[in-house]
GUVOKOL-197301 format. One record per atom (N, C-alpha, C): atom name; x, y, z; residue in one letter; residue number from 1. Coordinates in pm, 1 decimal. Atoms other than C-alpha are relative to their C-alpha. Example, Ala and Ser with C-alpha at 12.3 -4.5 7.8 and 13.67 -1.06 7.14 Angstrom:
2
(node "N", (89.0, -119.0, 0.0), "A", 1)
(node "CA", (1230.0, -450.0, 780.0), "A", 1)
(node "C", (90.0, 120.0, 0.0), "A", 1)
(node "N", (-82.0, -119.0, -6.0), "S", 2)
(node "CA", (1367.0, -106.0, 714.0), "S", 2)
(node "C", (-77.0, 109.0, 73.0), "S", 2)
This chain:
84
(node "N", (2.1, 129.2, -65.1), "M", 1)
(node "CA", (-3470.0, 1646.4, 10793.5), "M", 1)
(node "C", (-58.7, -101.7, -97.5), "M", 1)
(node "N", (46.3, 103.9, 90.5), "K", 2)
(node "CA", (-3502.2, 1335.5, 10576.2), "K", 2)
(node "C", (-79.6, -103.5, 77.3), "K", 2)
(node "N", (79.0, 105.4, -61.5), "T", 3)
(node "CA", (-3767.6, 1075.8, 10654.6), "T", 3)
(node "C", (24.8, -128.6, -77.1), "T", 3)
(node "N", (-40.7, 123.1, 65.3), "A", 4)
(node "CA", (-3657.1, 721.2, 10582.8), "A", 4)
(node "C", (-113.2, -98.4, -21.2), "A", 4)
(node "N", (108.0, 96.2, 18.8), "N", 5)
(node "CA", (-3988.3, 539.7, 10616.1), "N", 5)
(node "C", (-130.1, 71.1, -32.6), "N", 5)
(node "N", (129.7, -54.8, 37.5), "K", 6)
(node "CA", (-4346.2, 588.8, 10505.4), "K", 6)
(node "C", (-93.5, 13.4, 120.0), "K", 6)
(node "N", (84.5, -0.4, -118.8), "N", 7)
(node "CA", (-4482.8, 553.7, 10859.7), "N", 7)
(node "C", (28.2, 119.9, 88.7), "N", 7)
(node "N", (-25.4, -122.5, -73.9), "H", 8)
(node "CA", (-4413.8, 913.7, 10960.8), "H", 8)
(node "C", (-115.0, 95.7, -25.1), "H", 8)
(node "N", (110.7, -93.3, 15.0), "E", 9)
(node "CA", (-4689.3, 1166.8, 11026.3), "E", 9)
(node "C", (20.8, 121.3, 88.6), "E", 9)
(node "N", (1.4, -120.8, -81.7), "I", 10)
(node "CA", (-4739.7, 1516.4, 11164.5), "I", 10)
(node "C", (-138.1, 10.3, 62.2), "I", 10)
(node "N", (126.7, 0.2, -73.3), "V", 11)
(node "CA", (-5009.7, 1541.9, 11432.9), "V", 11)
(node "C", (-17.0, 133.2, 72.2), "V", 11)
(node "N", (35.2, -123.0, -71.2), "Y", 12)
(node "CA", (-5179.2, 1858.4, 11562.3), "Y", 12)
(node "C", (-99.6, -37.0, 110.2), "Y", 12)
(node "N", (86.1, 45.9, -109.5), "S", 13)
(node "CA", (-5314.1, 1752.8, 11903.2), "S", 13)
(node "C", (-100.7, 106.3, 42.0), "S", 13)
(node "N", (94.1, -106.6, -34.8), "E", 14)
(node "CA", (-5476.4, 2096.3, 11960.6), "E", 14)
(node "C", (-125.5, -4.7, -86.2), "E", 14)
(node "N", (114.4, 10.9, 90.3), "M", 15)
(node "CA", (-5705.5, 2020.5, 11667.0), "M", 15)
(node "C", (-74.8, -131.7, 19.7), "M", 15)
(node "N", (68.4, 124.6, -31.1), "G", 16)
(node "CA", (-5811.6, 1690.6, 11820.4), "G", 16)
(node "C", (53.3, -120.9, -75.4), "G", 16)
(node "N", (-56.6, 112.5, 73.1), "Q", 17)
(node "CA", (-5593.3, 1473.4, 11597.7), "Q", 17)
(node "C", (66.8, -96.6, 97.0), "Q", 17)
(node "N", (-61.9, 104.5, -80.8), "K", 18)
(node "CA", (-5473.1, 1144.7, 11744.0), "K", 18)
(node "C", (90.3, -83.0, -89.7), "K", 18)
(node "N", (-93.2, 82.5, 75.5), "T", 19)
(node "CA", (-5200.1, 904.5, 11641.7), "T", 19)
(node "C", (8.7, -139.8, 59.0), "T", 19)
(node "N", (-26.4, 136.9, -45.7), "T", 20)
(node "CA", (-5128.6, 532.9, 11661.7), "T", 20)
(node "C", (147.8, -33.0, -17.0), "T", 20)
(node "N", (-143.6, 21.0, 19.3), "A", 21)
(node "CA", (-4754.4, 581.2, 11603.2), "A", 21)
(node "C", (63.4, -57.8, 125.6), "A", 21)
(node "N", (-71.2, 59.9, -112.2), "Q", 22)
(node "CA", (-4515.4, 384.5, 11821.5), "Q", 22)
(node "C", (84.7, 102.6, 74.5), "Q", 22)
(node "N", (-85.2, -101.9, -59.6), "I", 23)
(node "CA", (-4297.9, 691.2, 11884.9), "I", 23)
(node "C", (-54.2, 137.8, -34.9), "I", 23)
(node "N", (39.7, -139.6, 19.1), "E", 24)
(node "CA", (-4408.4, 1054.0, 11933.2), "E", 24)
(node "C", (118.8, 86.8, 37.6), "E", 24)
(node "N", (-113.7, -85.0, -32.6), "F", 25)
(node "CA", (-4150.5, 1333.7, 11926.6), "F", 25)
(node "C", (-29.3, 146.7, -26.8), "F", 25)
(node "N", (3.9, -145.6, 18.5), "V", 26)
(node "CA", (-4110.2, 1711.2, 11952.4), "V", 26)
(node "C", (143.2, 50.6, 9.7), "V", 26)
(node "N", (-131.8, -62.6, -12.5), "C", 27)
(node "CA", (-3811.1, 1944.6, 11921.4), "C", 27)
(node "C", (24.7, 32.7, 146.2), "C", 27)
(node "N", (-36.6, -27.1, -138.3), "S", 28)
(node "CA", (-3624.8, 1992.0, 12247.8), "S", 28)
(node "C", (89.4, 122.4, 6.8), "S", 28)
(node "N", (-88.3, -113.9, -21.9), "Y", 29)
(node "CA", (-3461.7, 2305.6, 12382.5), "Y", 29)
(node "C", (141.1, -51.2, 22.8), "Y", 29)
(node "N", (-138.6, 40.9, -17.2), "G", 30)
(node "CA", (-3084.7, 2280.2, 12367.6), "G", 30)
(node "C", (43.4, -106.7, -98.5), "G", 30)
(node "N", (-35.9, 99.4, 100.8), "G", 31)
(node "CA", (-3085.3, 2046.7, 12066.8), "G", 31)
(node "C", (-60.2, -135.4, 26.6), "G", 31)
(node "N", (56.2, 133.5, -11.6), "G", 32)
(node "CA", (-3213.5, 1699.9, 12002.7), "G", 32)
(node "C", (-151.9, 1.4, 1.0), "G", 32)
(node "N", (144.6, 16.0, 1.4), "Y", 33)
(node "CA", (-3568.5, 1575.3, 12045.1), "Y", 33)
(node "C", (-46.9, -65.7, 129.1), "Y", 33)
(node "N", (66.1, 66.3, -111.8), "A", 34)
(node "CA", (-3800.9, 1480.3, 12330.3), "A", 34)
(node "C", (-91.1, -105.9, -59.9), "A", 34)
(node "N", (72.7, 114.6, 55.8), "V", 35)
(node "CA", (-3949.9, 1136.4, 12259.2), "V", 35)
(node "C", (-83.8, -63.2, 109.5), "V", 35)
(node "N", (86.3, 72.8, -92.2), "H", 36)
(node "CA", (-4243.8, 959.1, 12425.7), "H", 36)
(node "C", (-47.1, -128.1, -68.1), "H", 36)
(node "N", (34.5, 129.4, 56.7), "T", 37)
(node "CA", (-4315.3, 590.4, 12372.7), "T", 37)
(node "C", (-21.5, -103.6, 109.9), "T", 37)
(node "N", (11.4, 115.0, -89.9), "N", 38)
(node "CA", (-4413.0, 261.2, 12536.8), "N", 38)
(node "C", (119.4, -93.3, -14.6), "N", 38)
(node "N", (-113.8, 86.9, 28.7), "L", 39)
(node "CA", (-4100.9, 101.7, 12389.6), "L", 39)
(node "C", (114.8, 26.3, 96.5), "L", 39)
(node "N", (-122.6, -12.7, -79.7), "E", 40)
(node "CA", (-3780.6, 40.7, 12583.9), "E", 40)
(node "C", (112.2, 34.1, -97.4), "E", 40)
(node "N", (-102.2, -44.4, 93.9), "L", 41)
(node "CA", (-3521.6, 244.7, 12392.4), "L", 41)
(node "C", (136.7, 1.4, 66.4), "L", 41)
(node "N", (-137.7, -0.1, -48.5), "K", 42)
(node "CA", (-3146.5, 201.0, 12433.0), "K", 42)
(node "C", (90.8, 28.6, -118.1), "K", 42)
(node "N", (-98.5, -19.1, 104.6), "G", 43)
(node "CA", (-2838.6, 296.8, 12239.7), "G", 43)
(node "C", (67.7, 134.0, 7.9), "G", 43)
(node "N", (-76.7, -124.3, 5.5), "R", 44)
(node "CA", (-2601.8, 574.0, 12152.5), "R", 44)
(node "C", (-91.8, 115.5, -37.8), "R", 44)
(node "N", (81.2, -117.3, 28.7), "G", 45)
(node "CA", (-2766.9, 915.9, 12161.1), "G", 45)
(node "C", (-139.0, -4.1, 59.6), "G", 45)
(node "N", (131.4, 14.3, -62.4), "I", 46)
(node "CA", (-3066.6, 797.5, 12367.0), "I", 46)
(node "C", (17.3, 0.7, 151.5), "I", 46)
(node "N", (-7.6, -10.9, -146.5), "R", 47)
(node "CA", (-3114.0, 900.2, 12732.7), "R", 47)
(node "C", (-142.1, 4.3, 54.6), "R", 47)
(node "N", (133.5, 2.3, -59.9), "Q", 48)
(node "CA", (-3421.0, 814.2, 12942.4), "Q", 48)
(node "C", (-15.3, 117.8, 95.3), "Q", 48)
(node "N", (25.2, -115.9, -85.6), "T", 49)
(node "CA", (-3574.8, 1120.6, 13109.4), "T", 49)
(node "C", (-121.1, -19.6, 91.1), "T", 49)
(node "N", (117.1, 25.5, -83.6), "G", 50)
(node "CA", (-3895.0, 975.0, 13256.8), "G", 50)
(node "C", (-46.7, -143.3, -13.0), "G", 50)
(node "N", (44.7, 139.7, 0.7), "D", 51)
(node "CA", (-4042.4, 638.7, 13353.1), "D", 51)
(node "C", (-147.3, -16.5, -36.1), "D", 51)
(node "N", (140.5, 6.5, 38.9), "G", 52)
(node "CA", (-4398.4, 725.3, 13250.5), "G", 52)
(node "C", (-97.2, 25.3, 113.2), "G", 52)
(node "N", (90.8, -18.2, -113.0), "S", 53)
(node "CA", (-4539.1, 773.1, 13599.7), "S", 53)
(node "C", (-63.0, 139.4, 2.3), "S", 53)
(node "N", (53.6, -136.5, 3.1), "N", 54)
(node "CA", (-4590.8, 1148.2, 13538.5), "N", 54)
(node "C", (-64.5, 36.7, -132.8), "N", 54)
(node "N", (58.5, -27.9, 131.3), "H", 55)
(node "CA", (-4712.4, 1122.2, 13178.7), "H", 55)
(node "C", (-147.9, -38.7, 1.4), "H", 55)
(node "N", (145.2, 24.8, -5.2), "K", 56)
(node "CA", (-5089.4, 1139.3, 13119.1), "K", 56)
(node "C", (-40.6, -131.7, -64.6), "K", 56)
(node "N", (29.4, 130.4, 60.6), "R", 57)
(node "CA", (-5077.1, 823.5, 12903.1), "R", 57)
(node "C", (103.7, -105.0, 38.7), "R", 57)
(node "N", (-102.4, 91.1, -53.5), "N", 58)
(node "CA", (-4794.8, 655.5, 13100.6), "N", 58)
(node "C", (106.6, -37.5, -102.6), "N", 58)
(node "N", (-105.7, 24.3, 97.2), "L", 59)
(node "CA", (-4546.9, 687.8, 12812.4), "L", 59)
(node "C", (134.7, 39.0, 59.7), "L", 59)
(node "N", (-134.3, -30.3, -47.1), "K", 60)
(node "CA", (-4175.4, 676.6, 12892.3), "K", 60)
(node "C", (56.9, 116.4, -79.7), "K", 60)
(node "N", (-60.7, -115.2, 65.1), "G", 61)
(node "CA", (-3975.5, 989.7, 12812.7), "G", 61)
(node "C", (147.5, -21.7, -27.0), "G", 61)
(node "N", (-140.4, 10.9, 38.0), "Y", 62)
(node "CA", (-3642.1, 1004.2, 12632.5), "Y", 62)
(node "C", (45.0, 129.9, -64.8), "Y", 62)
(node "N", (-60.7, -107.2, 76.5), "H", 63)
(node "CA", (-3407.0, 1268.9, 12498.2), "H", 63)
(node "C", (92.9, -68.3, -99.1), "H", 63)
(node "N", (-80.3, 65.7, 102.9), "V", 64)
(node "CA", (-3250.1, 1164.7, 12166.8), "V", 64)
(node "C", (65.9, 104.0, -90.3), "V", 64)
(node "N", (-66.8, -85.9, 96.0), "T", 65)
(node "CA", (-3004.9, 1318.2, 11922.9), "T", 65)
(node "C", (-68.5, -13.8, -135.5), "T", 65)
(node "N", (60.3, 5.2, 133.3), "E", 66)
(node "CA", (-3102.5, 1390.0, 11562.4), "E", 66)
(node "C", (36.8, -129.7, -72.4), "E", 66)
(node "N", (-43.2, 123.1, 65.1), "L", 67)
(node "CA", (-2899.5, 1094.1, 11437.5), "L", 67)
(node "C", (-73.4, -122.0, 56.6), "L", 67)
(node "N", (72.6, 111.1, -62.7), "A", 68)
(node "CA", (-3061.6, 857.6, 11688.8), "A", 68)
(node "C", (-145.9, -1.3, -45.2), "A", 68)
(node "N", (138.9, -6.7, 45.3), "L", 69)
(node "CA", (-3408.9, 981.6, 11586.3), "L", 69)
(node "C", (-12.8, -48.9, -143.8), "L", 69)
(node "N", (4.6, 46.4, 139.3), "E", 70)
(node "CA", (-3332.6, 921.9, 11217.0), "E", 70)
(node "C", (4.7, -152.5, -6.2), "E", 70)
(node "N", (-6.9, 145.3, -4.2), "K", 71)
(node "CA", (-3241.1, 562.3, 11300.6), "K", 71)
(node "C", (-131.0, -60.5, 51.7), "K", 71)
(node "N", (127.3, 48.8, -53.3), "L", 72)
(node "CA", (-3558.0, 516.4, 11508.4), "L", 72)
(node "C", (-110.7, 8.5, -104.7), "L", 72)
(node "N", (100.9, -16.2, 104.7), "K", 73)
(node "CA", (-3766.1, 645.8, 11214.4), "K", 73)
(node "C", (2.7, -113.7, -100.6), "K", 73)
(node "N", (-8.6, 111.8, 94.2), "T", 74)
(node "CA", (-3639.2, 357.3, 10999.4), "T", 74)
(node "C", (-54.6, -129.2, 60.2), "T", 74)
(node "N", (40.5, 122.9, -68.3), "Q", 75)
(node "CA", (-3742.7, 99.6, 11261.5), "Q", 75)
(node "C", (-144.1, 1.0, 51.2), "Q", 75)
(node "N", (131.8, -10.3, -62.7), "Y", 76)
(node "CA", (-4074.1, 229.8, 11403.8), "Y", 76)
(node "C", (-84.8, 104.8, -70.9), "Y", 76)
(node "N", (86.8, -107.1, 48.8), "S", 77)
(node "CA", (-4376.1, 435.4, 11304.9), "S", 77)
(node "C", (14.3, 118.5, 95.3), "S", 77)
(node "N", (-25.4, -119.2, -80.5), "T", 78)
(node "CA", (-4326.3, 794.4, 11424.8), "T", 78)
(node "C", (-99.4, 109.5, -32.4), "T", 78)
(node "N", (87.3, -114.5, 19.5), "A", 79)
(node "CA", (-4531.6, 1109.0, 11467.9), "A", 79)
(node "C", (62.9, 122.5, 64.6), "A", 79)
(node "N", (-45.6, -127.7, -53.7), "Y", 80)
(node "CA", (-4413.5, 1467.3, 11508.2), "Y", 80)
(node "C", (-120.5, 68.6, 59.6), "Y", 80)
(node "N", (111.1, -62.7, -69.7), "M", 81)
(node "CA", (-4640.6, 1630.4, 11765.2), "M", 81)
(node "C", (15.0, 152.3, -12.5), "M", 81)
(node "N", (-13.4, -141.8, 30.3), "A", 82)
(node "CA", (-4676.4, 1982.1, 11622.4), "A", 82)
(node "C", (-87.5, 85.2, 91.6), "A", 82)
(node "N", (75.1, -96.7, -80.1), "N", 83)
(node "CA", (-4788.7, 2281.7, 11827.4), "N", 83)
(node "C", (-43.1, 114.9, -88.6), "N", 83)
(node "N", (48.4, -113.6, 79.1), "L", 84)
(node "CA", (-5000.6, 2557.3, 11679.3), "L", 84)
(node "C", (34.3, 130.3, 65.2), "L", 84)
């Protein structure tokens, strides 16, 4: 996976690390990525899965394709939320 911008980081939340990235993402079962953000995302390859009411930090949930995520990485700061 190529990263197009310098504002990409890997965060290990189990180790107490925090992020200020605009978009957080993890790999999703069945392909694509699960994305959480305060931003209103729209476009090809982006589908909203949650309005934030069930998220602990009220972040909206989206399912995005790999191509859509690569485009988002060029526009916003992103963080991969790694699990140990």
